[in-house]
TORPAMAR-835265 format. One record per residue (C-alpha): residue in three letters; x, y, z; residue number from 1. Coordinates in pm, 1 decimal. Layout:
BEGIN
ALA  X  Y  Z  NUM;
...
! end
This chain:
BEGIN
MET  -6624.7  8010.2  -4248.4  1;
ILE  -6662.8  8040.7  -4597.1  2;
LEU  -6460.0  8053.9  -4846.2  3;
VAL  -6485.3  8302.7  -5123.8  4;
ALA  -6195.8  8121.2  -5376.1  5;
GLY  -5896.3  8259.9  -5454.5  6;
VAL  -5760.5  8372.4  -5752.1  7;
THR  -5504.7  8181.1  -5972.1  8;
GLY  -5329.4  8420.7  -6170.7  9;
GLY  -5207.2  8742.7  -6172.3  10;
VAL  -4839.3  9005.4  -6140.3  11;
LEU  -4826.5  9368.0  -6114.4  12;
LEU  -4644.1  9626.3  -6228.2  13;
SER  -4491.1  10003.4  -6067.6  14;
GLY  -4656.4  10283.8  -6208.7  15;
ASN  -4416.3  10612.6  -6103.8  16;
ILE  -4155.0  10414.1  -5905.8  17;
GLN  -3945.8  10196.1  -5988.7  18;
SER  -4000.0  9887.7  -5884.7  19;
THR  -3661.7  9633.9  -5777.9  20;
GLY  -3798.9  9283.0  -5950.6  21;
PRO  -3758.2  9305.4  -6364.8  22;
LEU  -4105.2  9371.5  -6438.1  23;
SER  -4237.4  9256.9  -6858.4  24;
GLN  -4317.0  9529.7  -7003.3  25;
GLU  -4620.1  9448.0  -7091.6  26;
VAL  -4721.2  9450.8  -6657.0  27;
MET  -4555.2  9865.9  -6680.4  28;
ASP  -4861.1  9919.3  -7032.1  29;
TYR  -5096.9  9934.7  -6765.7  30;
THR  -4980.0  10085.3  -6527.2  31;
PRO  -5247.1  10354.9  -6607.0  32;
VAL  -5499.1  10107.6  -6573.1  33;
ILE  -5375.7  9959.6  -6252.2  34;
GLN  -5342.2  10336.1  -6079.9  35;
ARG  -5697.5  10416.4  -6272.9  36;
TYR  -5876.6  10104.1  -6059.6  37;
ALA  -5635.7  10111.5  -5782.6  38;
ARG  -5810.3  10472.2  -5713.4  39;
GLN  -6124.9  10387.3  -5748.6  40;
TYR  -6132.3  10107.6  -5512.3  41;
GLY  -5983.0  10299.7  -5227.7  42;
ILE  -5592.2  10152.9  -5263.2  43;
PRO  -5403.2  10438.1  -5486.9  44;
ASP  -5060.1  10328.7  -5273.7  45;
TYR  -5045.4  9974.6  -5367.0  46;
VAL  -5018.6  10011.9  -5757.1  47;
GLN  -4646.6  9876.1  -5697.2  48;
VAL  -4783.4  9561.1  -5461.2  49;
ILE  -5064.2  9522.5  -5814.5  50;
GLN  -4769.3  9525.1  -5985.4  51;
ALA  -4623.2  9260.2  -5912.6  52;
ILE  -4892.3  8964.9  -5812.2  53;
MET  -4961.5  9050.8  -6199.4  54;
MET  -4558.4  8959.1  -6226.7  55;
GLN  -4637.0  8672.7  -6049.0  56;
GLU  -4971.6  8631.5  -6260.9  57;
SER  -4903.0  8610.4  -6590.1  58;
ARG  -4648.8  8927.5  -6696.5  59;
GLY  -4872.8  9046.2  -6797.1  60;
GLN  -4954.4  8864.2  -7101.6  61;
GLY  -5305.6  8703.8  -7145.9  62;
SER  -5688.9  8835.9  -7185.6  63;
ASP  -5629.8  8755.1  -6792.5  64;
PRO  -5338.8  8962.1  -6626.8  65;
MET  -5461.2  8952.4  -6343.5  66;
GLN  -5592.9  8566.9  -6332.7  67;
ALA  -5980.7  8678.8  -6197.8  68;
SER  -6201.7  8409.1  -6368.6  69;
GLU  -6259.4  8265.1  -6031.2  70;
CYS  -6307.6  8588.2  -5810.6  71;
PRO  -6624.4  8694.5  -5712.1  72;
PHE  -6637.3  9051.9  -5798.0  73;
ASN  -6616.3  8902.4  -6142.3  74;
THR  -7041.8  8889.0  -6343.5  75;
ARG  -6961.2  8902.7  -6672.2  76;
TYR  -6808.4  8643.6  -6697.3  77;
ALA  -6769.6  8261.6  -6611.5  78;
ASN  -6527.5  8180.2  -6261.2  79;
SER  -6366.5  7909.1  -6423.0  80;
PRO  -6020.7  7999.6  -6535.0  81;
ASN  -5926.5  8252.2  -6783.5  82;
ALA  -6314.8  8282.4  -6877.6  83;
ILE  -6223.6  8647.8  -6860.8  84;
THR  -6075.9  8752.0  -7296.6  85;
ASP  -6074.2  9141.9  -7187.5  86;
PRO  -5813.9  9216.1  -7006.4  87;
GLU  -5911.4  9540.2  -6825.0  88;
TYR  -6227.0  9383.6  -6667.9  89;
SER  -5962.6  9197.6  -6570.1  90;
ILE  -5759.0  9447.4  -6400.0  91;
GLN  -6062.7  9614.9  -6238.3  92;
VAL  -6211.2  9260.0  -6103.9  93;
GLY  -5796.3  9193.4  -5982.7  94;
VAL  -5798.4  9479.5  -5802.7  95;
GLN  -6132.0  9511.4  -5637.9  96;
TYR  -6099.5  9185.6  -5472.2  97;
TYR  -5706.6  9233.9  -5381.7  98;
ALA  -5846.6  9612.6  -5277.1  99;
TYR  -6071.9  9377.8  -5032.8  100;
CYS  -5810.5  9173.8  -4900.7  101;
VAL  -5687.5  9404.3  -4834.9  102;
ARG  -5919.8  9559.4  -4558.7  103;
GLU  -5990.5  9202.3  -4424.7  104;
ALA  -5663.4  9168.8  -4390.8  105;
GLY  -5647.8  9506.2  -4200.0  106;
CYS  -5365.8  9620.5  -4368.8  107;
ALA  -5368.8  10018.0  -4324.7  108;
ASP  -5063.1  10094.9  -4537.0  109;
PRO  -4787.4  9866.4  -4786.3  110;
GLN  -4511.9  9933.8  -4554.1  111;
ASN  -4695.6  9678.2  -4262.1  112;
LEU  -4489.6  9368.1  -4480.2  113;
ASP  -4756.9  9166.2  -4171.9  114;
LYS  -4994.6  9221.8  -4289.2  115;
LEU  -4966.5  9261.2  -4663.2  116;
LYS  -4859.5  8905.9  -4692.7  117;
LEU  -5174.1  8872.4  -4532.2  118;
SER  -5308.4  9051.7  -4778.6  119;
LEU  -5113.2  8862.4  -5013.5  120;
GLN  -5144.4  8459.2  -4919.6  121;
GLY  -5551.3  8574.7  -4961.4  122;
TYR  -5558.8  8742.2  -5281.2  123;
ASN  -5439.1  8355.2  -5386.1  124;
TYR  -5623.7  8161.3  -5146.4  125;
GLY  -5920.7  8316.1  -5077.0  126;
ASN  -5996.7  8540.2  -4822.2  127;
GLY  -6103.3  8247.2  -4634.3  128;
TYR  -5739.0  8231.4  -4602.4  129;
ILE  -5734.1  8541.4  -4392.7  130;
SER  -5905.1  8457.7  -4163.9  131;
TRP  -5853.7  8162.0  -4073.9  132;
ALA  -5491.9  8302.1  -4005.0  133;
LEU  -5569.8  8574.2  -3735.0  134;
TRP  -5833.7  8356.5  -3577.6  135;
ASN  -5584.8  7963.1  -3583.1  136;
HIS  -5239.7  8202.8  -3643.9  137;
GLY  -5237.1  8604.3  -3583.0  138;
GLY  -5105.0  8634.1  -3885.0  139;
TYR  -4972.0  8523.6  -4162.8  140;
SER  -4645.0  8238.3  -4170.5  141;
GLU  -4493.8  8085.6  -4429.1  142;
ALA  -4568.4  7733.8  -4224.9  143;
ASN  -4980.0  7798.5  -4200.4  144;
ALA  -4978.6  7937.9  -4583.4  145;
LEU  -4898.4  7533.4  -4591.1  146;
GLN  -5104.0  7435.9  -4406.8  147;
PHE  -5382.3  7576.8  -4517.0  148;
SER  -5322.1  7475.5  -4854.9  149;
GLN  -5242.9  7144.4  -4754.9  150;
GLU  -5611.5  7076.4  -4542.2  151;
GLN  -5771.1  7305.7  -4818.2  152;
ALA  -5626.3  7058.5  -5093.1  153;
ALA  -5748.3  6780.9  -4829.7  154;
ALA  -6045.4  6887.1  -4774.1  155;
HIS  -6132.1  6864.0  -5128.7  156;
GLY  -5929.2  6555.6  -5191.9  157;
TRP  -5735.7  6697.3  -5494.6  158;
SER  -5338.5  6674.4  -5532.0  159;
GLY  -5267.9  7120.4  -5438.7  160;
TYR  -5468.8  7410.0  -5382.7  161;
GLY  -5304.8  7725.9  -5465.6  162;
ASP  -4919.1  7822.4  -5386.3  163;
PRO  -4850.6  7830.0  -4982.3  164;
GLU  -4536.7  8052.5  -5102.4  165;
TYR  -4675.1  8313.6  -5268.4  166;
VAL  -4532.3  8570.5  -5044.2  167;
PRO  -4232.6  8520.6  -5145.8  168;
HIS  -4295.9  8531.1  -5522.8  169;
VAL  -4423.0  8805.0  -5531.9  170;
MET  -4217.0  8994.7  -5326.7  171;
ARG  -3952.2  8868.6  -5586.1  172;
TYR  -4093.0  9199.2  -5830.3  173;
TYR  -4144.8  9461.8  -5540.3  174;
SER  -3962.3  9695.1  -5397.9  175;
GLY  -4192.2  9774.5  -5052.3  176;
GLY  -4293.2  10111.9  -5205.2  177;
ASN  -3886.2  10258.0  -5112.5  178;
LEU  -3841.5  10509.6  -5410.2  179;
PHE  -3535.0  10424.3  -5434.1  180;
ALA  -3526.7  10126.0  -5445.3  181;
GLY  -3496.1  10049.8  -5729.3  182;
LEU  -3121.4  10217.9  -5734.0  183;
PHE  -3012.1  10004.1  -5635.3  184;
GLY  -2900.0  9669.3  -5814.6  185;
ASN  -2932.6  9432.5  -5511.9  186;
SER  -3319.4  9579.7  -5343.2  187;
GLN  -3439.8  9304.4  -5473.0  188;
MET  -3286.7  9100.7  -5213.6  189;
VAL  -3434.3  9260.3  -4912.6  190;
SER  -3790.2  9235.5  -5029.4  191;
VAL  -3691.9  8838.9  -5081.1  192;
ALA  -3538.1  8824.5  -4792.4  193;
MET  -3835.2  8996.2  -4587.2  194;
ALA  -4094.8  8766.4  -4729.7  195;
GLN  -3896.2  8500.0  -4496.9  196;
VAL  -3856.0  8625.7  -4204.2  197;
GLY  -4002.6  8405.6  -3956.6  198;
ASN  -3828.7  8090.4  -4129.1  199;
GLN  -3762.3  7826.1  -3887.3  200;
GLY  -3545.2  7546.2  -3930.9  201;
GLY  -3437.0  7631.2  -4280.1  202;
GLN  -3486.1  7260.0  -4455.2  203;
LYS  -3594.2  7508.4  -4756.0  204;
PHE  -3281.8  7611.9  -4789.9  205;
TRP  -3019.8  7421.6  -4741.6  206;
SER  -3211.5  7137.6  -4873.8  207;
TRP  -3184.7  7334.7  -5222.2  208;
TYR  -2848.0  7422.5  -5179.1  209;
GLY  -2861.6  7045.5  -5176.4  210;
PHE  -2752.8  6952.6  -4767.1  211;
ASN  -2918.2  6568.0  -4721.6  212;
GLY  -2972.2  6686.4  -4336.9  213;
ARG  -2957.2  7020.4  -4119.1  214;
VAL  -2674.2  7218.3  -4187.6  215;
GLU  -2538.6  7584.2  -4061.3  216;
TRP  -2750.3  7761.2  -4245.4  217;
CYS  -2686.9  8121.0  -4298.7  218;
ALA  -2478.1  8120.9  -4621.3  219;
CYS  -2760.4  7885.5  -4767.2  220;
PHE  -2950.8  8200.1  -4693.8  221;
VAL  -2810.6  8494.5  -4853.3  222;
SER  -2720.4  8203.7  -5141.7  223;
TRP  -3137.1  8104.2  -5160.1  224;
CYS  -3247.9  8493.3  -5185.4  225;
ALA  -2958.4  8567.7  -5427.9  226;
ASP  -3030.8  8298.0  -5653.1  227;
GLN  -3432.3  8402.6  -5625.4  228;
CYS  -3307.6  8715.7  -5786.2  229;
GLY  -3128.6  8627.5  -6100.3  230;
LEU  -2823.2  8742.1  -5921.8  231;
ILE  -2687.4  8349.2  -5974.9  232;
THR  -2724.2  8302.8  -6274.4  233;
SER  -2556.9  8641.7  -6359.3  234;
GLY  -2252.3  8602.4  -6180.4  235;
ALA  -2275.8  8882.5  -5943.4  236;
VAL  -2324.9  8671.9  -5617.2  237;
PRO  -2160.5  8337.6  -5569.0  238;
LYS  -2421.4  8036.3  -5481.9  239;
PHE  -2165.0  7919.9  -5159.6  240;
ALA  -2318.2  7717.8  -4852.6  241;
SER  -1934.0  7807.0  -4613.9  242;
CYS  -1892.7  8181.7  -4491.9  243;
PRO  -1542.0  8167.7  -4591.7  244;
ALA  -1576.7  8105.0  -4904.4  245;
GLY  -1792.0  8377.1  -4975.9  246;
VAL  -1536.1  8652.0  -4880.5  247;
GLU  -1330.1  8516.9  -5151.1  248;
TRP  -1541.9  8450.8  -5385.6  249;
PHE  -1563.9  8854.4  -5311.4  250;
LYS  -1227.4  8963.4  -5275.7  251;
SER  -1145.2  8765.0  -5556.7  252;
HIS  -1365.0  8946.4  -5766.2  253;
GLY  -1318.4  9321.3  -5618.1  254;
LYS  -1626.5  9306.6  -5493.9  255;
TRP  -1535.6  9331.7  -5121.5  256;
GLU  -1517.3  9604.4  -4852.9  257;
ASP  -1403.2  9635.6  -4504.4  258;
ASN  -1593.3  9710.3  -4199.9  259;
SER  -1521.6  10072.4  -4235.1  260;
TYR  -1816.0  10061.3  -4583.9  261;
SER  -2166.5  10224.7  -4526.5  262;
PRO  -2339.4  9994.5  -4684.8  263;
ALA  -2635.6  9959.0  -4953.2  264;
ALA  -2980.8  9798.4  -4937.0  265;
GLY  -2898.6  9437.7  -5070.6  266;
THR  -2581.9  9450.4  -4965.1  267;
ILE  -2381.1  9092.9  -4814.7  268;
ILE  -2230.6  9175.6  -4450.4  269;
PHE  -2002.4  8920.7  -4313.4  270;
PHE  -1955.3  8850.3  -3918.6  271;
ASP  -1655.5  8811.5  -3719.4  272;
TRP  -1752.3  8712.9  -3338.3  273;
ASP  -1499.7  8540.3  -3256.3  274;
ARG  -1229.0  8792.8  -3396.5  275;
ASP  -1064.1  8559.4  -3545.1  276;
GLY  -1086.3  8757.7  -3904.6  277;
VAL  -1253.0  8388.9  -4026.9  278;
SER  -1609.8  8489.6  -4114.4  279;
ASP  -1882.2  8251.8  -3894.9  280;
HIS  -2197.9  8421.1  -4026.4  281;
VAL  -2351.5  8611.2  -4309.2  282;
GLY  -2659.0  8803.3  -4377.0  283;
ILE  -2853.5  9055.4  -4594.0  284;
VAL  -2796.5  9508.1  -4523.9  285;
GLU  -3135.1  9560.3  -4515.7  286;
LYS  -3056.1  9921.1  -4484.5  287;
CYS  -2807.6  10123.1  -4349.8  288;
GLU  -2897.5  10424.8  -4123.6  289;
ASN  -2827.3  10694.2  -3796.0  290;
GLY  -2441.2  10443.0  -3725.4  291;
ARG  -2654.2  10114.7  -3737.5  292;
VAL  -2737.6  9880.5  -4027.0  293;
TYR  -3054.2  9746.0  -4003.7  294;
THR  -2983.0  9297.4  -4088.5  295;
VAL  -3194.2  9026.0  -4248.0  296;
GLU  -2986.0  8699.4  -4151.2  297;
GLY  -3136.5  8273.8  -4165.8  298;
ASN  -2911.6  8112.8  -3870.1  299;
SER  -3043.5  8337.5  -3645.9  300;
GLY  -3119.6  8189.2  -3374.8  301;
ASP  -3200.8  7855.9  -3625.3  302;
ALA  -3475.4  8142.5  -3798.6  303;
VAL  -3504.9  8405.5  -4031.9  304;
ARG  -3514.4  8740.2  -3830.6  305;
GLN  -3449.9  9065.0  -3803.7  306;
GLU  -3150.9  9229.4  -3635.5  307;
ILE  -2926.2  9612.3  -3575.7  308;
TYR  -2609.9  9647.2  -3493.4  309;
LEU  -2389.3  9974.8  -3491.8  310;
VAL  -2188.2  10004.8  -3801.2  311;
SER  -1899.7  10076.7  -3534.2  312;
SER  -1945.3  9719.1  -3449.3  313;
ALA  -1570.1  9567.6  -3446.6  314;
SER  -1838.9  9171.7  -3507.2  315;
ILE  -1858.0  9284.0  -3903.1  316;
LEU  -1541.0  9182.8  -4091.8  317;
GLY  -1694.3  9330.8  -4409.4  318;
TYR  -1908.0  9344.9  -4727.1  319;
GLY  -1971.3  9227.3  -5039.3  320;
ILE  -2107.3  9379.4  -5342.7  321;
! end
């Protein structure tokens, strides 16, 4: 396997469609250039994804906004960090390389999240990760991204290799290509939560909260996602580890709706399995359509999973807005 050097920086911006993350003005200013090279390299539908990459890499600042100096398509400058001194050339090289990652990952469109995640991690690690992940694991997972980082660091005698959490870091700024995503303030929650699907055991969430050992971590997961979006800092969502405490906070702040409500994407959904009026589980609404609520939940079988319920389900206690 030939390991192609990864790109170490970069941020993506949206085009005419608003992204969910707080894109910098610098990234927004580069949108026409991103669109032009996305068309040139055959990925015109990935403008929002490229914007999100740029946002994570540099916030659109500096002379190498896509952090593409170490990319194999860079033939003008040295292949060393921040060697590119022409921002437009950085975008050209970064988009060309990301298009290569998209093809290597077999990502037919940006709505295919499994393949999209694989392409994103490949942008950070190098496309050698993509072939490795497909051959050994069938695709991307947060666990194998960490494994690859550790193996590469050990093989080269380095203290670290790339960003094992590059996918969730980029997904903070990506709306999933949904034309209406920008209309809902919490839609970024969905992107962040979806990037965690497949996590087993939830250690990153309950340890982030401050627990030294495993707890029932559904609320820790919701809190972690909210924190990634800046919603705890802004006071829009509480940091809570107890479902009843979460319900109480939303009620006391006038942000509670009962189970007759039709929730928007990003709404926090509380469940009452034994129907005693006390919440015992919580998740995040992915979408609501055709009489069904689609969710992303932590600690669902001790994993982050997508679930589906009837809007009329008696197990739904209500919603935090």
